[in-house]
C-alpha positions as CSV (number, residue, x, y, z in Angstrom):
1,M,58.5,-6.1,63.4
2,F,55.9,-8.7,62.5
3,C,52.2,-8.7,63.1
4,Y,50.4,-12.0,63.5
5,C,46.8,-12.1,62.2
6,R,44.3,-14.9,62.4
7,C,41.2,-15.0,60.2
8,Y,38.1,-16.7,61.4
9,R,35.3,-18.0,59.0
10,S,31.7,-17.6,60.0
11,A,30.2,-20.7,61.2
12,S,27.1,-20.2,59.0
13,V,29.2,-20.5,55.8
14,S,30.3,-23.9,54.7
15,D,33.7,-24.6,53.4
16,S,32.4,-25.4,49.9
17,E,30.5,-22.1,49.5
18,P,32.5,-19.2,47.9
19,L,32.6,-15.9,49.8
20,S,30.1,-13.6,48.0
21,I,31.2,-10.0,47.9
22,P,28.7,-7.5,46.4
23,L,30.1,-5.5,43.4
24,V,29.2,-1.9,43.2
25,P,29.1,-0.8,39.5
26,F,31.5,2.0,38.7
27,K,29.5,5.1,37.6
28,P,31.8,7.6,35.9
29,P,31.2,11.3,36.2
30,Q,28.9,12.9,33.7
31,V,31.6,15.0,32.2
32,L,33.6,11.9,31.3
33,L,30.5,10.3,29.7
34,K,29.8,13.5,27.7
35,A,33.5,13.6,26.5
36,R,33.1,10.0,25.3
37,I,29.9,10.7,23.5
38,L,31.6,13.8,21.8
39,H,34.5,11.6,20.8
40,D,32.3,8.9,19.3
41,V,30.2,11.5,17.5
42,D,33.4,12.8,15.9
43,R,34.2,9.3,14.8
44,G,30.8,9.1,13.0
45,Q,29.1,6.5,15.2
46,T,25.3,6.3,15.5
47,V,23.5,7.0,18.7
48,E,22.7,3.2,19.1
49,E,26.4,2.3,18.7
50,I,27.4,4.9,21.3
51,D,24.8,3.7,23.8
52,Q,25.9,0.1,23.3
53,S,29.6,0.9,23.8
54,I,28.9,2.8,27.1
55,C,26.8,-0.1,28.4
56,Q,29.6,-2.5,27.7
57,A,32.2,-0.3,29.4
58,Y,30.2,1.0,32.5
59,G,27.1,-1.1,32.7
60,T,23.5,-0.3,31.9
61,T,23.0,2.1,34.8
62,A,25.7,4.6,34.0
63,I,23.5,6.7,31.7
64,S,20.0,6.3,30.2
65,F,19.4,6.1,26.5
66,P,17.4,9.3,26.3
67,E,20.3,11.1,28.0
68,V,22.8,9.6,25.4
69,E,20.4,10.6,22.6
70,Y,20.1,14.1,23.9
71,W,23.9,14.7,24.0
72,F,24.3,12.9,20.7
73,Y,22.2,15.5,19.0
74,W,23.6,18.3,21.0
75,F,27.1,17.5,19.8
76,S,25.9,16.6,16.3
77,Q,24.8,20.3,15.9
78,G,28.4,21.4,16.3
79,N,28.4,22.1,20.0
80,R,31.8,21.2,21.7
81,E,31.2,22.3,25.3
82,I,31.0,19.4,27.8
83,N,30.9,21.4,31.0
84,V,27.3,22.4,30.5
85,E,24.3,21.0,32.2
86,R,21.3,19.8,30.3
87,S,18.9,21.6,32.7
88,S,20.4,24.9,31.8
89,Q,19.4,24.5,28.1
90,P,16.0,25.7,26.8
91,P,13.7,22.7,26.0
92,L,13.6,21.8,22.3
93,T,10.4,22.5,20.4
94,L,9.1,21.1,17.1
95,S,10.6,24.1,15.3
96,T,14.0,23.6,16.9
97,L,14.3,19.8,16.8
98,P,17.2,18.5,14.7
99,P,16.2,17.3,11.2
100,E,17.1,13.7,12.1
101,I,14.6,13.8,15.0
102,L,11.9,15.3,12.9
103,S,12.5,12.7,10.2
104,R,12.1,9.9,12.7
105,I,8.9,11.4,14.0
106,L,7.4,11.9,10.6
107,G,8.6,8.5,9.4
108,N,6.4,6.9,12.1
109,L,3.3,8.8,11.0
110,H,0.7,7.7,8.4
111,V,1.1,9.5,5.1
112,G,-2.3,11.0,5.5
113,D,-1.3,12.5,8.9
114,R,1.8,14.0,7.3
115,M,-0.5,16.0,5.0
116,I,-1.6,17.9,8.1
117,L,1.9,18.5,9.5
118,R,3.3,19.7,6.2
119,R,1.1,22.8,6.7
120,V,2.8,23.7,10.0
121,S,6.0,25.1,8.5
122,Q,8.3,25.0,5.5
123,N,10.7,22.7,7.4
124,F,7.9,20.2,8.0
125,K,6.7,20.5,4.4
126,S,10.2,19.7,2.9
127,L,10.8,16.9,5.4
128,S,7.4,15.2,4.9
129,E,7.8,15.4,1.1
130,S,11.3,13.8,1.2
131,L,10.1,10.7,3.1
132,A,8.9,7.6,1.4
133,P,5.1,7.5,1.6
134,G,4.9,4.0,3.1
135,C,1.3,3.3,1.9
136,S,0.4,0.3,-0.1
137,S,-2.8,1.5,-1.8
138,I,-4.3,4.7,-3.1
139,R,-8.0,5.1,-3.8
140,V,-9.5,8.2,-5.4
141,V,-13.3,8.7,-5.5
142,C,-14.6,11.8,-7.3
143,Q,-18.2,12.9,-6.7
144,N,-20.1,16.1,-7.2
145,S,-18.1,18.8,-5.3
146,V,-16.2,16.2,-3.2
147,V,-13.0,14.3,-3.8
148,S,-12.0,11.5,-1.3
149,V,-8.5,10.2,-1.3
150,W,-7.7,7.1,0.7
151,Y,-4.1,6.3,1.6
152,D,-4.6,2.7,2.8
153,G,-7.5,3.0,5.2
154,L,-7.2,6.7,6.0
155,E,-9.4,9.2,4.1
156,L,-8.8,12.8,3.3
157,R,-11.9,14.5,2.0
158,Y,-11.7,17.6,-0.2
159,R,-15.0,19.5,-0.2
160,K,-16.0,22.4,-2.3
161,K,-17.2,25.5,-0.4
162,E,-18.7,28.8,-1.6
163,E,-15.3,30.5,-0.9
164,G,-12.4,28.1,-1.4
165,C,-12.5,24.5,-0.1
166,R,-12.5,22.5,3.1
167,V,-10.2,19.5,3.8
168,E,-11.5,16.9,6.3
169,H,-9.3,14.5,8.2
170,P,-10.6,11.9,10.7
171,D,-9.0,14.0,13.5
172,A,-9.0,17.5,12.1
173,C,-10.3,19.8,9.4
174,W,-9.1,23.1,7.9
175,G,-10.2,25.5,5.1
176,Y,-8.6,27.5,2.3
177,Q,-10.0,30.7,0.8
178,D,-8.2,30.7,-2.5
179,K,-8.0,26.9,-3.3
180,D,-10.1,24.8,-5.6
181,Y,-10.9,21.5,-3.9
182,L,-10.1,19.4,-7.0
183,Q,-6.7,21.1,-7.6
184,L,-5.7,20.9,-4.0
185,A,-6.5,17.2,-3.9
186,L,-4.4,16.6,-7.0
187,E,-1.6,18.7,-5.7
188,E,-1.3,16.6,-2.5
189,L,-1.9,13.4,-4.4
190,G,0.9,14.3,-6.8
191,I,3.3,14.8,-3.8
192,V,2.8,11.2,-2.8
193,M,2.8,9.6,-6.2
194,R,5.9,11.4,-7.4
195,H,8.1,9.9,-4.7
196,P,10.5,7.3,-6.2
197,G,10.1,5.1,-3.1
198,L,6.3,4.6,-3.7
199,K,5.4,0.9,-4.2
200,L,1.7,0.3,-4.4
201,E,-0.4,-2.9,-4.3
202,G,-3.2,-1.1,-6.0
203,L,-4.2,2.3,-7.6
204,Y,-8.1,2.6,-7.7
205,L,-9.9,5.5,-9.4
206,V,-13.7,5.9,-9.3
207,F,-15.5,8.7,-11.1
208,Y,-19.1,10.0,-10.6
209,G,-18.6,13.3,-12.4
210,V,-17.5,14.1,-16.0
211,R,-15.7,17.3,-15.1
212,A,-13.8,15.6,-12.2
213,K,-12.8,12.7,-14.5
214,K,-11.4,14.9,-17.2
215,I,-9.3,16.9,-14.7
216,V,-8.1,14.0,-12.6
217,I,-7.1,11.8,-15.6
218,G,-5.5,14.7,-17.4
219,S,-3.5,15.8,-14.3
220,M,-2.4,12.2,-13.4
221,K,-1.3,11.7,-17.0
222,L,0.7,14.9,-16.8
223,F,2.6,14.2,-13.5
224,L,3.1,10.5,-14.4
225,R,4.7,11.6,-17.6
226,H,7.2,13.8,-15.7
227,L,8.0,11.3,-13.0
228,G,11.3,10.2,-14.5
229,H,10.4,6.6,-13.7
230,K,7.3,4.3,-14.2
231,L,4.9,4.0,-11.3
232,H,5.2,0.7,-9.3
233,T,1.7,-0.8,-8.8
234,R,0.4,-4.4,-9.0
235,E,-3.2,-3.4,-9.8
236,L,-4.9,-0.6,-11.7
237,S,-8.7,-0.2,-11.4
238,I,-10.7,2.6,-13.1
239,K,-14.5,2.6,-12.9
240,W,-17.1,4.7,-14.6
241,C,-14.8,5.9,-17.4
242,D,-13.8,5.0,-20.9
243,V,-11.1,2.5,-21.9
244,A,-9.3,5.4,-23.5
245,D,-8.8,6.8,-19.9
246,V,-7.0,3.6,-19.0
247,L,-5.0,3.9,-22.2
248,S,-3.8,7.4,-21.1
249,I,-2.4,6.1,-17.7
250,I,-1.3,2.5,-18.3
251,P,1.8,3.4,-20.4
252,F,3.4,5.1,-17.3
253,L,3.1,2.0,-15.1
254,K,5.8,-0.6,-14.6
255,P,5.4,-3.6,-16.9
256,K,5.9,-7.1,-15.3
257,V,4.9,-5.4,-12.0
258,L,1.3,-4.6,-13.1
259,E,-0.7,-7.9,-12.8
260,T,-4.3,-6.8,-12.6
261,I,-6.2,-4.4,-14.9
262,T,-9.9,-3.6,-14.0
263,V,-11.9,-1.2,-16.2
264,Y,-15.6,-0.5,-15.8
265,P,-16.4,1.7,-18.8
266,N,-19.3,3.7,-19.9
267,N,-21.6,2.3,-22.6
268,K,-19.8,3.7,-25.7
269,E,-19.0,0.2,-27.1
270,S,-17.4,1.1,-30.5
271,K,-15.1,3.7,-28.9
272,N,-14.0,1.3,-26.2
273,L,-13.4,-1.5,-28.6
274,R,-11.0,0.7,-30.6
275,A,-9.2,1.6,-27.4
276,I,-8.8,-2.1,-26.5
277,E,-7.1,-2.7,-29.8
278,K,-4.5,-0.1,-28.8
279,L,-4.2,-1.4,-25.2
280,A,-3.4,-4.9,-26.5
281,K,-0.3,-3.5,-28.1
282,L,1.2,-2.2,-24.9
283,E,3.7,-4.3,-22.9
284,Q,1.8,-3.6,-19.6
285,W,-1.3,-5.3,-21.1
286,R,0.7,-8.3,-22.5
287,Q,2.4,-8.9,-19.2
288,A,-0.7,-8.7,-17.0
289,K,-2.4,-11.8,-15.6
290,N,-5.8,-10.7,-14.4
291,L,-8.5,-8.8,-16.1
292,G,-11.8,-7.3,-14.9
293,M,-14.3,-5.9,-17.4
294,M,-18.0,-5.6,-18.3
295,Y,-19.4,-8.7,-20.0
296,Q,-21.0,-6.9,-22.9
297,L,-17.7,-5.2,-23.9
298,L,-15.4,-8.1,-23.2
299,R,-17.7,-10.5,-25.1
300,Q,-17.4,-8.5,-28.3
301,A,-13.6,-7.8,-27.8
302,I,-12.8,-11.5,-27.4
303,Y,-14.9,-12.4,-30.5
304,D,-13.0,-9.8,-32.5
305,G,-9.6,-11.1,-31.4
306,P,-9.2,-13.8,-28.7
307,E,-5.4,-13.7,-29.2
308,R,-5.3,-10.4,-27.3
309,F,-6.5,-12.1,-24.1
310,E,-4.4,-15.3,-24.2
311,Q,-2.1,-14.0,-21.4
312,F,-4.9,-13.7,-18.8
313,S,-5.3,-16.5,-16.2
314,R,-8.2,-14.9,-14.3
315,I,-11.2,-12.9,-15.6
316,D,-13.8,-11.1,-13.5
317,L,-17.1,-10.4,-15.4
318,F,-19.2,-7.5,-14.0
319,H,-22.5,-9.1,-15.1
320,L,-25.5,-11.0,-13.8
321,F,-26.0,-14.1,-16.0
322,T,-29.7,-14.8,-16.4
323,K,-30.0,-16.2,-19.9
324,D,-29.0,-19.6,-21.4
325,E,-27.1,-18.0,-24.3
326,E,-24.9,-16.1,-21.8
327,V,-24.0,-19.4,-20.2
328,R,-23.2,-20.7,-23.7
329,W,-20.7,-17.9,-24.0
330,I,-18.9,-19.1,-20.9
331,E,-18.5,-22.5,-22.6
332,W,-17.1,-20.9,-25.7
333,V,-14.6,-18.6,-23.9
334,L,-13.3,-21.5,-21.8
335,K,-12.5,-23.4,-25.0
336,A,-11.2,-20.4,-26.9
337,L,-8.9,-19.3,-24.1
338,P,-7.3,-22.3,-22.5
339,S,-5.1,-20.0,-20.4
340,I,-8.1,-19.1,-18.2
341,E,-7.8,-20.7,-14.8
342,E,-10.4,-18.7,-12.9
343,L,-13.6,-17.1,-14.1
344,Y,-15.8,-15.0,-11.7
345,F,-19.3,-13.7,-12.3
346,L,-22.8,-13.4,-10.9
347,S,-25.5,-15.8,-11.9
348,F,-29.3,-16.2,-11.4
349,Y,-28.7,-20.0,-11.4
350,K,-27.8,-22.1,-8.4
351,F,-25.0,-24.5,-8.8
352,P,-26.9,-27.6,-9.9
353,T,-29.0,-25.6,-12.4
354,F,-25.9,-23.9,-13.7
355,C,-24.3,-27.3,-14.4
356,R,-27.4,-28.7,-16.1
357,T,-27.6,-25.5,-18.3
358,L,-24.1,-26.1,-19.7
359,S,-24.1,-28.2,-22.8
360,L,-20.7,-29.7,-21.8
361,E,-20.5,-33.3,-20.7
362,I,-20.8,-32.5,-17.0
363,A,-20.3,-34.9,-14.1
364,I,-21.2,-33.5,-10.7
365,L,-18.7,-34.9,-8.3
366,S,-20.1,-33.3,-5.2
367,D,-23.0,-31.0,-4.5
368,T,-24.3,-29.1,-1.5
369,F,-26.9,-27.2,-3.5
370,D,-25.1,-23.8,-3.5
371,F,-21.6,-25.1,-4.4
372,G,-19.9,-28.2,-5.6
373,H,-17.4,-29.8,-8.1
374,A,-18.0,-30.6,-11.7
375,A,-15.8,-32.3,-14.3
376,Y,-15.9,-32.9,-18.0
377,P,-13.4,-34.5,-20.5
378,I,-11.7,-32.5,-23.3
379,W,-9.5,-34.3,-25.7
380,D,-9.2,-37.3,-23.4
381,V,-7.8,-35.1,-20.6
382,Q,-10.2,-34.5,-17.7
383,Q,-10.4,-30.8,-16.9
384,I,-11.9,-30.3,-13.4
385,Y,-13.8,-27.1,-12.5
386,D,-14.4,-26.1,-8.9
387,I,-17.7,-24.2,-9.2
388,Q,-18.6,-22.4,-5.9
389,S,-21.5,-20.1,-5.5
390,T,-22.2,-17.9,-2.5
391,R,-25.6,-16.2,-2.0
392,I,-25.3,-12.4,-2.6
393,E,-29.0,-11.4,-2.7
394,D,-32.2,-13.1,-3.4
395,C,-31.8,-15.2,-6.5
396,N,-28.3,-13.8,-7.2
397,Y,-25.2,-16.1,-6.7
398,E,-21.5,-15.4,-7.1
399,I,-20.0,-18.3,-9.1
400,A,-16.2,-18.9,-9.3
401,M,-15.1,-21.4,-11.8
402,E,-11.5,-22.7,-11.2
403,R,-9.7,-24.9,-13.6
404,V,-7.6,-27.5,-11.8
405,F,-5.3,-29.8,-13.8
């Protein structure tokens, strides 16, 4: 028996238009999705790979990523049951989160904030200390009864109290009854600096107290010696100290990585000059390119042995030049050290006066009173200096001399 059927096309649809049939995405049951996640966990796939494969198979609406992530960590903990509902499980807390989740949380925090969380539990303490610090600079400022440690721009302040010490964070503060503020600061600083993944752009130390300086330098020397590797930093700056303090730290820094050495010593010139002789023998000193030092100390050190400074292309002088004989020294050092490309210092002289004070054959190429270009010939080769001065205070100008070939 045959049945005859006739199909009629709607008059509103043209012959050229294809018939559009809405597709309803297939949404598999949850137990099937959980079984697939368990299978992929056993295969060693990551949560991102599992989520991507489910989206490719069933579409993006089959299951949300937080749901995939939840079952991923559920099965990663050794659970095999798939006929269980998520709502029947107690919510996870910080103390019950899997280590992978905690590591991801802590990894997104600033290293200074981790110092707070490491006090919550032993689990937090071990995890926070295992993660790479992720900061690019460390600055330690020691004053009377206070030590401030900056990890990038975040400050932790360790303050001495009558009983114990107090730690101040921008968002919190806490106290210790049986801790010395200086020892606690060094203990936490050592945790960061000992990590093999630490790569710094700069390590900066400033001392306003003799006791703090001795303890900090001694402690840093001790844990740098036991690192098992040399500290990675491009710049070392130590102010209000002796050159011998630099000498006790710089051997533990990576040569060829260290580019800038800045030391602002106390006024024990003979002692510091002897320390510079020892510094000049170190590979870290010979590989560095930039030097910052007090004018009085550097002047005598270069007179005693200019060959110890031939590797530097930039020198920053911490001095206000007010006398003609000091300007004469600039002429001498530029000739004695042809490697110098930049020289920075403060001067009482404005740019035109500075050029006229030099005994070199100066030709002012351009001049706008506070800055300009000057040139003079040496051995028939014209060396051009870009001398710029920016007003700092009344009658004080910062002058930068740049050698351009």
